[in-house]
C-alpha positions, 0 to 999 in steps of 0.5 A: 559530509556533516550531519546537517547535510545528511539529515537534509539528504535523507529528508529528500529521498523516500523509500517505497515498496513497489507492489503489483496489482494485476499489471500495474505498479504501485508503491507504498512508503515504507514508514507505512509498513509493519510486515510483510506476509505470506498469504494465509487463511482468512476468516470471513466476516458476514455482512462487510462490505466487498473490499474487507475480505475477513480477518487474519491471526498474525502472531496472536494479533487479530487484523481486518484484511482488505482487498486493495483491487477490490477497494480500487475498483479493479477485478477480484483477487487472484490468490497465487504463490507471490500474492502477500498481505502487507501489514500497514499502520493507520492512524484510525485503525491501527494494523491493517492487512492489504492483499497485493499480487506481488511484492517486487522491491524497495526503491529509493525516490528523491523529491524531484523524482515524485510528481505530486500534482496528480489528482486521480479521486475515486469516492471523493478520495485520491487514493494515488497521492503521487507518481514515482519517475524512475531513471529507467522511465518506469512510473509507480503510482504512489499510494496514500495509505491514510485514504485506503483504509477501513474508514468508511466501512459502517 
């Protein structure tokens, strides 16, 4: 393959980290992920919105930590052995930790496997940017991490 063909093929494929929230699978574009860490002590901050759990100190950097479950209107988090904090890169806040029930795997989806016509809105925002369709028939809701951020915290 020549270089142009390889670049085109790479642009047609995207990698997602598949996470579990309750019994559902979601995908986070790997380009948005900075780090994945085990659950650790979270320092609470008074008078913050319910979805902002607190802050952590990760190698000298203080990061806000948000509950994806609460942000998306699901049940409150239950911390288990598989619970992780995914550090995502956001344009507005810098790095942000999001709590997930489990990190399952990394999948590669071609553009043809992603249906982006879905329009699911909550609070006027589309948290899910599309649905990935795997060859085995599984569906993965693809999260728009640009929308799932702290931007609405005052």
